[in-house]
FITI-576262 format. One line per field, with one value per residue: residue in three letters; x, y, z of N, C-alpha, C in turn. Coordinates in pm, whole numbers. Atoms other than C-alpha are relative to their C-alpha. Layout:
BEGIN
resn <- (ala, ...)
nxx <- (X, ...)
nyy <- (Y, ...)
nzz <- (Z, ...)
caxx <- (X, ...)
cayy <- (Y, ...)
cazz <- (Z, ...)
cxx <- (X, ...)
cyy <- (Y, ...)
czz <- (Z, ...)
This chain:
BEGIN
resn <- (met, thr, ser, ser, leu, pro, leu, leu, ala, gly, ala, val, leu, val, ala, gly, leu, ile, gly, val, pro, ala, thr, gly, thr, thr, thr, ser, glu, his, arg, gln, thr, ser, tyr, gly, trp, thr, gly, asp, thr, glu, pro, gly, val, ala, ala, val, ala, glu, his, leu, gly, ala, gly, ser, ala, ala, glu, arg, arg, arg, val, leu, ala, tyr, trp, thr, pro, gly, arg, met, ala, ala, ala, ala, pro, ala, gly, leu, leu, gly, pro, val, ser, gly, val, leu, gly, ala, val, thr, gly, leu, leu, gly, leu, lys, thr, ala, phe, glu, ala, pro, ala, thr, arg, pro, ser, val, leu, arg, val, ala, thr, val, gly, thr, lys, ser, pro, pro, val, gly, ala, thr, arg, thr, arg, tyr, gly, ala, arg, val, gly, gly, ala, arg, trp, gly, ala, gly, gly, gln, val, ala, arg, thr, thr, gly, arg, val, phe, met, thr, leu, gly, gly, thr, asp, phe, val, cys, ser, ala, ser, ser, val, arg, ser, ala, asn, leu, asp, leu, val, val, thr, ala, gly, his, cys, val, lys, asn, gly, thr, gly, ala, trp, ala, asp, asn, trp, val, phe, val, pro, gly, tyr, asp, arg, gly, arg, lys, pro, tyr, gly, gln, phe, thr, ala, arg, arg, met, phe, val, pro, gly, ala, trp, ala, arg, gly, gly, asp, asp, ser, his, asp, ile, gly, met, val, ala, val, asn, pro, arg, gly, gly, arg, his, leu, ala, gln, val, val, gly, val, gln, asp, ile, ala, phe, asp, thr, ala, arg, gly, arg, gln, thr, his, gly, phe, gly, phe, pro, ala, asp, leu, pro, tyr, asp, gly, glu, asn, leu, val, tyr, cys, ala, gly, pro, val, arg, asp, asp, pro, his, gly, gln, thr, ser, asp, gln, gly, leu, arg, cys, asp, met, thr, ala, gly, ser, ser, gly, gly, pro, trp, leu, ser, gly, phe, asp, pro, val, thr, gly, his, gly, thr, val, thr, ser, val, ser, ser, phe, lys, tyr, ser, asp, asp, arg, gly, thr, met, tyr, gly, pro, tyr, phe, gly, glu, ala, ala, arg, arg, leu, tyr, ala, ala, ala, gln, arg, ser)
nxx <- (162, -2, 136, 100, 98, 34, 14, 89, 57, 86, 162, 16, -32, 157, 102, -32, 56, 132, 35, 59, -91, -87, 59, -43, 41, 29, 47, -61, -9, -72, -168, -50, -50, -87, -137, -41, -138, -80, -149, -11, 84, -23, -10, -120, 42, -24, 109, 71, 134, 59, 164, 58, 97, 124, -53, 126, 39, 121, -68, -19, 47, 39, -68, 32, 112, -68, -61, 52, -84, 27, -67, -223, -40, 27, -47, -62, -130, -16, -124, -47, -33, -3, 98, 143, 50, 87, 110, 24, 13, 108, 57, -122, 58, 92, -81, -85, -154, -93, -10, -118, -21, -47, -117, -77, -57, -138, 13, 91, 95, 9, 42, 71, 33, 86, 99, -1, 8, 58, -36, -85, -94, -85, -46, -148, 16, -33, -148, -55, -161, -13, -162, -17, 110, 109, 51, 202, 16, 72, -17, 1, -104, 47, -58, 21, 70, 139, 81, 20, 53, 152, 120, 72, 124, 28, 79, -60, 115, 192, -74, -74, -138, -86, -125, -54, -45, -75, -13, -103, -87, 64, 93, 154, 76, 107, 19, 27, -50, 37, 9, 48, 99, 59, 46, 31, -38, -102, 30, 169, 87, -28, 52, 123, 16, -117, -46, -173, 36, -167, 25, 124, -69, 96, 158, 42, -32, 12, -19, 75, -19, -39, 28, -73, 40, -47, -110, -53, -73, -124, 49, -15, 65, 127, 9, -51, -39, -145, 22, -81, 59, 154, 21, 84, 39, 113, 35, 84, 75, -36, 39, 43, -96, -105, -56, -32, -113, 24, 100, -93, -158, -48, -133, -83, 17, -100, -46, -140, -18, -128, 105, -98, -16, 77, 99, 103, 111, 77, 80, 135, 15, 157, 25, -16, 37, 45, 130, 49, 56, -75, -91, -145, -100, -134, -96, -123, -84, 68, -42, 23, 97, -61, 58, 7, 146, -11, -128, 47, -131, 84, -2, 58, 156, 138, 168, 77, 141, 14, -123, -42, 31, -73, -119, -135, -59, -130, -44, 123, 1, 122, 37, 97, 95, -9, -121, 31, 25, -60, 95, 97, 68, 80, 60, -79, -25, 65, -100, -40, 100, -69, -33, 111, -70, 64, -83, -132, 56, -83, 103, 164, 87, 31, 68, 135, -25, 8, 150, 72, -51, 17, 172)
nyy <- (-80, -122, -42, -54, -66, -94, -155, -5, -121, 0, 68, 163, 27, 14, 129, 125, 38, 3, 95, 23, 47, -76, -32, 45, 142, 93, 106, 99, 104, -65, -10, 104, 49, 64, 34, 111, -14, 96, -6, 31, 13, 0, -132, -60, -91, 44, 47, -118, 33, -23, -24, -22, -179, 24, 59, -19, -189, -84, -53, -91, -86, -45, -112, -118, -84, -14, -90, -130, -92, -73, 90, -30, -139, -3, 99, -31, 3, 147, -16, -32, -129, 11, -83, 9, 134, 21, 39, 74, 142, 93, 29, 101, 136, -30, 54, 124, -85, -14, -116, -63, 67, 86, -62, -27, -154, -77, 22, -112, 60, 5, -99, 52, -73, 13, -130, -77, -106, -95, -148, -87, 47, -99, -120, 44, 125, -2, -4, 162, 33, 187, 14, 135, 69, -51, 18, 0, -70, 90, 37, -38, 17, 128, 79, 154, 3, -88, 96, 111, -33, 10, -17, 124, 29, 145, -38, 78, -34, -91, -142, -69, -40, 7, 6, -5, 86, 20, 115, 36, 102, 86, 100, -28, -161, -9, -22, -136, 58, -97, 69, 108, -34, -13, 85, 62, -100, 97, 54, 8, -23, -17, -110, 5, -135, -113, -14, -71, -126, -4, -113, -93, -115, -128, 19, 27, 156, 26, 94, 67, 96, 158, 72, 75, 132, 95, -86, 68, -99, 57, 49, -66, -78, 81, 54, -95, -135, -12, -153, 64, 122, -133, 4, 89, -12, 41, 12, -33, 78, -149, -77, -12, 57, -18, 34, -102, -61, -39, -133, -114, 66, 63, -61, 102, -5, 94, 24, 38, -76, -73, -144, -144, -56, -152, 37, -66, 105, -92, 15, -103, -32, -80, -121, -122, -115, 66, 3, 110, -42, -42, 115, -77, 103, -13, 93, -13, 129, 4, 73, 68, -40, -75, 39, 160, 100, 77, -18, -146, -114, -155, -106, -110, -15, -77, 63, 17, 88, -20, 29, 123, 93, -113, 83, -63, -10, -11, 11, -104, -59, -72, -16, 111, 32, 171, 66, 133, -20, 124, -19, -97, -92, 99, -136, -96, 39, -143, -120, -19, -17, -23, 119, 123, 140, 132, 116, 32, 54, 124, 97, -23, -78, 131, 101, -49, -38, 132, 84, -58, -28, 149, 43)
nzz <- (63, -11, -39, 50, -43, 160, 5, 69, 31, -154, -14, -48, -145, -42, 13, -79, -112, -9, 87, 146, 101, 85, 159, 75, -47, 93, -46, 8, 80, 129, -19, 57, -99, 62, -106, -37, -39, 139, -62, -120, -87, -118, -47, 51, 67, 161, 70, 62, -9, 99, -16, 135, -22, 77, 82, 61, 157, -116, -85, 73, 20, -77, -39, 103, 12, -154, -76, 99, -71, -130, -92, -21, -84, -152, -89, -177, -19, -73, -119, -183, -60, -164, -39, 13, -40, -72, 67, 102, -80, 35, 164, 59, 80, 145, 131, -58, -20, -106, -42, -42, -183, -53, 14, -90, -66, 89, 183, 87, 40, 165, 78, 105, 74, 90, -39, 127, -35, 121, -66, 74, 19, -47, 102, 68, 17, 141, -14, 70, -25, 26, -111, -56, -158, -25, -75, 35, 73, 132, 98, 100, 91, 61, -10, -26, -143, -15, 39, -63, -170, -72, -120, -6, -83, -31, -110, -135, -119, 31, -6, 113, 2, 99, 7, 128, 26, 79, 36, -16, 84, -45, 138, -44, 32, -54, -135, -59, -84, -86, -144, -120, -62, 92, 30, -103, -96, -69, -44, 27, 114, 191, 43, 81, 97, 27, 127, -7, 98, -31, 101, -21, 33, -30, -8, 118, -16, 95, 31, -102, -128, 16, -153, -53, 43, -129, -106, -88, -85, -132, -124, -124, -17, -53, -181, -167, -12, -24, 69, 103, 120, 19, 242, 43, 129, 52, 147, 23, 108, 131, -19, 135, 114, -29, -128, -59, 45, 132, -20, -99, 2, -126, -28, -27, -148, 4, -155, -59, 52, -132, -91, -40, 166, 56, 62, 67, -74, 19, -73, 20, -130, -17, -131, -11, 70, 149, -11, 76, 153, 63, -81, -65, -38, -73, 18, -71, -47, -132, -139, -104, -106, -112, -115, 2, -32, 151, 99, 103, 17, 31, 77, -95, 52, -81, -6, -125, -8, 139, 89, 3, 98, 114, 40, -16, 81, -3, 120, 69, 102, -13, 119, 24, -92, -18, -62, -69, -171, -96, -98, 23, -115, -75, -114, -72, -141, -106, -57, 121, 132, 138, 46, 7, 47, 73, -27, 96, 101, 2, 73, -28, 128, 94, -3, 8, 186, 109, 25, 20, 126, 86, -54)
caxx <- (-903, -886, -1221, -1509, -1788, -2038, -2130, -2467, -2604, -2878, -3234, -3121, -2963, -3331, -3514, -3267, -3322, -3669, -3722, -3853, -3780, -3514, -3606, -3391, -3573, -3608, -3809, -3679, -3770, -3573, -3240, -3031, -2916, -2701, -2343, -2053, -1688, -1411, -1032, -935, -1199, -1003, -1027, -736, -680, -635, -1019, -1294, -1640, -1912, -2264, -2512, -2632, -2878, -2859, -3228, -3363, -3643, -3364, -3200, -3455, -3558, -3248, -3242, -3576, -3457, -3234, -3410, -3231, -3409, -3243, -2859, -2892, -3016, -2803, -2663, -2288, -2147, -1821, -1642, -1662, -1561, -1785, -2116, -2017, -2240, -2549, -2453, -2427, -2804, -2789, -2437, -2664, -2855, -2522, -2365, -2021, -1789, -1793, -1459, -1542, -1391, -1063, -764, -685, -345, -485, -669, -1000, -1079, -1231, -1475, -1470, -1786, -2060, -2224, -2318, -2467, -2198, -1962, -1687, -1368, -1225, -922, -1069, -1095, -720, -523, -227, -89, 238, 407, 217, -129, -334, -698, -772, -1002, -924, -961, -722, -984, -860, -873, -942, -1213, -1416, -1292, -1378, -1713, -2010, -2099, -2496, -2581, -2809, -2683, -2939, -3260, -2975, -2854, -2495, -2226, -1848, -1615, -1481, -1284, -1300, -1034, -844, -1048, -1135, -1478, -1463, -1695, -1525, -1533, -1267, -1363, -1344, -1439, -1694, -1850, -1971, -2054, -2029, -1754, -1888, -2286, -2506, -2402, -2469, -2834, -2907, -2576, -2469, -2146, -2196, -1851, -1749, -2030, -1972, -2197, -2518, -2448, -2427, -2268, -2199, -2495, -2542, -2414, -2572, -2378, -2385, -2167, -1964, -1675, -1466, -1156, -1202, -1051, -1259, -1605, -1526, -1360, -1325, -980, -930, -589, -819, -1095, -1132, -1396, -1467, -1767, -1870, -2113, -2396, -2320, -2517, -2751, -2524, -2207, -1931, -1837, -1486, -1566, -1802, -1523, -1223, -1016, -703, -453, -421, -143, 12, 300, 402, 721, 570, 659, 592, 473, 100, -249, -532, -885, -1226, -1565, -1515, -1878, -1810, -1699, -1499, -1617, -1935, -1927, -2016, -1674, -1390, -1042, -757, -424, -96, 236, 439, 283, 408, 360, 83, 275, 63, 100, -237, -247, -33, -208, 21, -80, -102, -131, -487, -747, -1064, -1330, -1605, -1725, -1393, -1379, -1321, -1155, -853, -481, -270, 65, 304, 0, 16, -158, -168, -340, -529, -394, -214, -217, -412, -260, -494, -788, -929, -1029, -993, -831, -706, -891, -572, -469, -723, -453, -357, -585, -489, -548, -448, -168, -273, -70, -210, -506, -639, -478, -676, -990, -893, -847, -1211, -1370, -1215, -1371, -1706)
cayy <- (-3363, -3004, -2833, -2708, -2447, -2328, -1971, -1968, -1628, -1510, -1588, -1969, -1899, -1816, -2078, -2338, -2213, -2193, -2500, -2378, -2570, -2405, -2250, -2525, -2850, -3144, -3397, -3762, -3933, -3693, -3769, -4014, -4266, -4516, -4579, -4758, -4799, -4865, -4941, -5019, -5140, -5106, -4767, -4527, -4280, -4508, -4623, -4404, -4329, -4290, -4173, -4133, -3781, -3740, -4019, -4009, -3712, -3664, -3629, -3390, -3208, -3164, -3030, -2769, -2663, -2636, -2389, -2059, -1737, -1644, -1984, -1914, -1579, -1683, -1968, -1998, -1966, -2338, -2168, -2048, -1780, -1730, -1429, -1600, -1966, -1886, -1894, -2101, -2428, -2474, -2539, -2724, -3062, -2941, -3012, -3273, -3044, -3070, -2752, -2535, -2613, -2919, -2758, -2777, -2444, -2384, -2451, -2189, -2311, -2353, -2123, -2298, -2101, -2170, -1876, -1677, -1328, -959, -728, -444, -585, -458, -104, -134, -500, -444, -372, -614, -747, -1066, -1063, -1319, -1282, -1140, -1158, -1108, -980, -1000, -1174, -1014, -1164, -1448, -1729, -2123, -2039, -1817, -2080, -2387, -2242, -2213, -2177, -2507, -2529, -2757, -2818, -2961, -3042, -2899, -2571, -2419, -2363, -2265, -2317, -2312, -2558, -2667, -2872, -3102, -3380, -3696, -4030, -3981, -3548, -3513, -3420, -3172, -3135, -2909, -2946, -3236, -3035, -2938, -3254, -3436, -3275, -3495, -3740, -3659, -3607, -3599, -3293, -3299, -3058, -3023, -2848, -2687, -2335, -2329, -1966, -1808, -1410, -1141, -1406, -1498, -1884, -1882, -2236, -2372, -2611, -2952, -3170, -3426, -3800, -3964, -3802, -3900, -3788, -3968, -4231, -4054, -3736, -3969, -4116, -3834, -3525, -3512, -3170, -3323, -3506, -3203, -3308, -3411, -3495, -3534, -3687, -3473, -3573, -3422, -3152, -3093, -3398, -3264, -3349, -3089, -3079, -3061, -2725, -2531, -2771, -2883, -2791, -3047, -3198, -3381, -3542, -3610, -3289, -3077, -2838, -2483, -2395, -2075, -2104, -1956, -2039, -1892, -1873, -1698, -1523, -1369, -1172, -845, -706, -944, -1038, -1386, -1221, -1218, -1474, -1368, -1503, -1529, -1615, -1664, -1964, -2195, -2338, -2594, -2598, -2397, -2564, -2904, -3040, -3110, -3183, -2862, -2608, -2240, -1952, -1602, -1512, -1282, -1458, -1492, -1751, -1852, -1962, -2313, -2565, -2292, -2471, -2393, -2389, -2469, -2414, -2118, -1945, -1623, -1569, -1905, -1931, -2293, -2474, -2787, -2829, -2967, -2848, -2656, -2378, -2572, -2314, -2073, -2089, -1809, -1633, -1614, -1501, -1420, -1753, -2001, -2382, -2663, -3009, -3150, -3368, -3737, -4076, -4069, -3793, -4022, -4305, -4067, -3924, -4288, -4411, -4062, -4035, -4366, -4356)
cazz <- (-10398, -10423, -10259, -10465, -10422, -10678, -10737, -10827, -10976, -10684, -10872, -10887, -10509, -10444, -10636, -10450, -10142, -10144, -10335, -10669, -10970, -11187, -11557, -11681, -11497, -11717, -11684, -11608, -11914, -12121, -11905, -12085, -11834, -12032, -11821, -11840, -11824, -12090, -12030, -11712, -11504, -11187, -10998, -11113, -11350, -11675, -11692, -11854, -11777, -12050, -12119, -12396, -12495, -12742, -12942, -13147, -13437, -13110, -12863, -13101, -13176, -12831, -12718, -13005, -12924, -12522, -12555, -12688, -12622, -12332, -12164, -12307, -12146, -11842, -11782, -11425, -11317, -11160, -10976, -10668, -10487, -10110, -10044, -10118, -9953, -9641, -9840, -10099, -9824, -9871, -10239, -10257, -10266, -10548, -10798, -10551, -10507, -10246, -10015, -9939, -9553, -9619, -9700, -9501, -9309, -9490, -9857, -10076, -10187, -10583, -10761, -11053, -11369, -11538, -11602, -11825, -11758, -11930, -11767, -11954, -12151, -12015, -12119, -12389, -12456, -12849, -12852, -13101, -12886, -12954, -12736, -12577, -12240, -12240, -11952, -12121, -12413, -12700, -12961, -13300, -13525, -13646, -13777, -13742, -13337, -13388, -13563, -13364, -13012, -12863, -12625, -12458, -12297, -12086, -11758, -11427, -11131, -11330, -11346, -11677, -11688, -11972, -12039, -12321, -12558, -12857, -13173, -13189, -13465, -13441, -13654, -13552, -13661, -13438, -13098, -12848, -12623, -12250, -11855, -11681, -11469, -11806, -11864, -11530, -11192, -11057, -10875, -10957, -11260, -11642, -11815, -12016, -12290, -12390, -12689, -12823, -13025, -13188, -13349, -13117, -13156, -12965, -12941, -13333, -13403, -13767, -13776, -13581, -13263, -13205, -12958, -12791, -12879, -12647, -12318, -12160, -11862, -11658, -11415, -11182, -11232, -11229, -10907, -10689, -10861, -10898, -11048, -11211, -11449, -11499, -11923, -12040, -12439, -12629, -12950, -13099, -13397, -13727, -13825, -14173, -14296, -14203, -13930, -13690, -13847, -14187, -14068, -13864, -13904, -13601, -13371, -13315, -12971, -12817, -12503, -12257, -12413, -12226, -11928, -11882, -12287, -12433, -12446, -12577, -12346, -12479, -12374, -12338, -11985, -11843, -11511, -11461, -11641, -11951, -12078, -12214, -12598, -12722, -12743, -12529, -12469, -12258, -12332, -12183, -12022, -11764, -11429, -11205, -10945, -10652, -10387, -10508, -10488, -10879, -11153, -11330, -11471, -11462, -11653, -11553, -11707, -11591, -11725, -11530, -11487, -11833, -11983, -11829, -12052, -12301, -12489, -12425, -12744, -12739, -13099, -13179, -13488, -13457, -13823, -13881, -13559, -13536, -13296, -13046, -12731, -12445, -12173, -12087, -11847, -11518, -11192, -10979, -10647, -10389, -10304, -10657, -10915, -11185, -11258, -11428, -11399, -11640, -11625, -11805, -12093, -12001, -12037, -11871, -12137, -12376, -12317, -12255, -12669, -12800, -12661, -12719, -13111, -13234, -13061)
cxx <- (40, -190, -77, -143, -68, -79, -114, -84, -127, -142, 26, 41, -161, -106, 40, -22, -148, -101, -88, 39, 87, -40, 69, 12, -31, -57, 92, -16, 70, 155, 44, 107, 111, 181, 99, 203, 95, 120, 22, -94, 46, -9, 167, -64, -13, -200, -107, -133, -105, -129, -36, -65, -122, 9, -145, -41, -52, 92, 59, -54, -63, 89, 16, -82, 25, 43, -12, 110, -11, 116, 173, -7, 2, 88, 84, 149, 45, 182, 37, -19, -17, -127, -142, -1, -90, -114, -5, -12, -181, -1, 78, -87, -63, 119, 48, 178, 29, 5, 156, 4, 86, 157, 119, 5, 75, -14, -123, -116, 37, -92, -55, -9, -118, -183, -61, -79, -60, 85, 107, 133, 137, 71, 156, -69, 10, 130, 80, 93, 33, 160, 33, -46, -108, -44, -147, -33, -118, 55, -40, 62, -77, 86, -58, -74, -85, -131, -16, -34, -129, -57, -3, -133, -52, -77, 48, -68, -138, 82, 36, 113, 85, 154, 46, 78, 41, -19, 115, -3, -101, -39, -100, -50, -97, 37, 69, 105, -72, 38, -49, -176, -128, -83, -60, 62, 86, -75, -179, -45, 99, -93, -162, 14, 131, 16, 108, -57, 177, -25, -95, 99, -112, -171, 2, 65, 22, 17, -111, 53, -15, -59, 74, -50, 79, 109, 87, 124, 107, -46, -27, -98, -188, -30, 60, 20, 87, 47, 164, -45, -134, -17, -101, -3, -90, -21, -95, -107, 22, -133, -25, 92, 120, 95, 39, 142, -12, -98, 130, 126, 56, 124, 94, -2, 147, 33, 116, 84, 145, -75, 93, 8, -64, -174, -127, -96, -135, -134, -121, -51, -124, 7, 109, 168, -39, -94, -58, -20, 120, 131, 130, 53, 105, 124, 144, 86, -69, 102, -87, -122, 101, -19, -9, -91, -34, 122, -62, 123, -90, 53, -54, -110, -118, -130, -47, -68, -71, 94, 19, -51, 64, 132, 168, 86, 187, 41, -135, 27, -47, -44, -83, -130, 16, 103, -32, -43, 17, -48, -102, -27, -81, -44, 85, 3, -58, 124, 111, -60, 62, 54, -143, 114, -79, 84, 90, -58, 104, -53, -117, -50, 37, -81, -134, -36, -36, -145, -111, 12, -85, -129, -112)
cyy <- (148, 24, 79, 93, 71, 103, -2, 160, 15, -55, -133, -2, -26, -95, -133, -27, -7, -97, -11, -46, 111, 28, -138, -140, -40, -78, -141, -77, 46, 70, -141, -41, -120, 60, -50, 56, -17, 22, -81, 14, 63, 127, 49, 75, -55, -33, 168, 31, 105, -3, 35, 100, -32, -69, -26, 117, 40, 25, 129, 114, 94, 47, 129, 83, 57, 89, 131, 104, 78, -121, -5, 111, 35, -142, 30, -20, -165, 27, 38, 83, 16, 83, -105, -137, -23, -34, -126, -200, -58, 6, -64, -174, 18, -33, -108, 66, -20, 127, 50, -12, -117, -6, -10, 156, 79, -19, 96, -122, 55, 112, -66, 119, 10, 101, 67, 143, 140, 94, 38, -105, 146, 117, -34, -139, -35, 21, -105, -2, -159, -16, -132, -38, 120, -34, 14, 111, -14, -41, 24, -29, -151, -103, -136, 7, 37, -100, -107, 51, 42, 2, -188, 34, -71, -5, -103, -45, 39, 148, 31, 50, 22, 17, 62, -94, 0, -117, -37, -143, -117, -75, -13, 156, 42, 47, 129, -24, 160, -53, -112, 55, 60, -88, -74, 37, -106, -157, -53, -14, 38, 98, -54, 129, 36, -14, 120, 112, 81, 125, 93, 131, 109, -63, -29, -151, -15, -142, -86, -42, -99, -43, -133, -171, -101, 149, -81, 90, -124, -74, 51, 157, -44, -58, 67, 113, 66, 82, -65, -50, 75, 3, -85, 12, -17, -42, 43, -19, 112, 90, 69, -114, -33, -20, 137, 65, 23, 194, 105, -35, -17, 80, -141, -61, -108, -21, -45, 109, 64, 71, 92, 56, 133, -61, 80, -39, 117, -63, 124, 53, 52, 70, 91, -59, -72, -40, -111, 18, -18, -120, 120, -111, 68, -57, 43, -163, -72, -82, -84, 58, 31, -35, -159, -74, -55, -2, 98, 64, 131, 102, 116, 16, 96, -62, -58, -119, 20, -87, -176, -65, 26, -54, 89, -78, -16, -19, 120, 67, 100, 42, -105, -20, -146, -38, -155, 14, -84, 42, 86, 86, -93, 45, 68, -29, 154, 100, 40, -1, 63, -80, -71, -125, -73, -134, -36, -164, -125, -118, -26, 59, -57, -106, 53, 23, -123, -78, 91, 40, -71, -48, 64)
czz <- (18, 7, -126, 54, -100, 37, -95, 11, 137, -37, 1, 179, 58, -22, 66, 131, 68, -38, -118, -99, -95, -134, -52, 54, -132, 53, 20, -90, -73, 43, -33, 128, -28, 79, -1, 13, -102, 57, 103, 98, 132, 77, 5, -110, -165, -38, -27, 46, -137, 1, -133, 40, -110, -131, -165, -56, 141, 95, -56, 10, 111, 65, -55, 41, 185, -14, -125, 31, 116, 103, -36, 63, 122, 47, 104, 15, 81, 30, 82, 50, 178, 55, 46, 85, 139, -32, -100, 90, -10, -132, -54, -8, -148, -137, 101, 43, 141, 23, 5, 139, -23, -17, 98, 32, -59, -160, -36, -58, -158, -71, -120, -89, -141, 37, -92, 118, -121, 74, -133, -32, 46, -70, -61, -77, -130, -70, -52, 114, 25, 18, 47, 127, -45, 126, -23, -47, -130, -104, -113, -150, -118, -12, 17, 152, 33, -37, 91, 151, 2, 117, 25, 133, 28, 124, 87, 103, -52, -34, -163, -32, -134, 11, -150, -83, -127, -45, -14, -118, 48, -120, -19, -94, 33, 136, 53, 114, 137, 105, 45, 19, -109, -89, 86, 106, 99, 9, -48, -120, -116, -34, -74, -78, -60, -139, -18, -196, -56, -105, 65, 41, 31, -30, -153, -4, -144, -52, 70, 128, -29, 140, 32, 2, 112, 68, 33, 94, 52, 68, 127, 37, 8, 138, 120, -45, -18, -105, -52, -108, -53, -128, 42, -183, -76, -177, -50, -127, -85, -14, -160, -112, 2, 139, 54, -66, -161, -18, 46, -14, 167, 54, 36, 136, -6, 125, 84, -52, 124, 82, 10, -149, 3, -22, -13, 70, -94, 11, -21, 143, 55, 92, -28, -18, -128, 23, -58, -180, -49, 60, 67, 25, 96, -90, 74, 23, 145, 57, 117, 135, 141, 153, -15, 17, -104, -67, -123, -47, -17, -94, 36, -95, 76, -29, 95, -44, -137, -106, 5, -110, -140, -29, -12, -108, 10, -210, -67, -86, 18, -106, -54, 83, 26, 104, 83, 122, 49, 128, 4, 117, 116, 132, 17, 155, 69, 33, -148, -145, -133, -62, -17, 5, -81, 10, -103, -33, 19, -1, 41, -131, -110, -16, -6, -151, -23, 23, -58, -210, -93, 47, -108)
């Protein structure tokens, strides 16, 4: 397992260090506690951990009411950054994450990429570039991907966070795929107040917000925070009597595909030079993890924190905006911030999908 260290915004750091409850703190009666395993119950990658979300109408109303514009704007990061590791040691217990100090000295630490911010967009970000290799540019071509990709807002350990995610084809018509750490904090807590905002665009929510009904992660992520299995899938509640797939459509999803393929990665990066308000993409061939720490593949990509969980699409058609999800954005190594890594969708991901799509 690769090491992790949370990156917290200044205001959150202060709250954690002095013991003041964060804005996103929720009371115990509002936390869902249902938890179980499906599939292989023996320790291993085949097991699936499952958690109950907002099952009742009252819970759905509570979650939707929780996410005011102010809370969304103030959602804190859950990434990793070496320069602040000294002060973060005092608050790692808040999230139950392992610190970079546990990593062998010869290996780089991992930068998690989930955050929100109010920074200025990159210079030239509005230019349309849809070539074979793109390191990070605003997506302006619209299409299916602009509807199916969105932002996730959730609460972990009393603190609010944000990620990216995508709607995918499923039997229940309500499935979202994202990173595992955008659903469950490794061996720690499950997310509360989880909502998906598809088609997010500069604060607009054209398709509304979808609350979580059931959450799923691979057993290897739930038991040990294994970065090779940093995958989360969430079955959301219908909205206004309509399923997510009926509202925004879906991307296809596939498993055990050829490695090294041309890939388009999408997400909502929020750290400089981005601001989290626009859909951004990277494109190029993927390669195996050169450190050998995971079975992930890497994509040259400048997207920053906030893009965690964003879909990686193979066979992507820039005209229609449709492709096949074969991974999601997961982490970056501290010695190479120009490469994003995503878990390979193999048998563990297939079993996860089988459980989630029929929930």
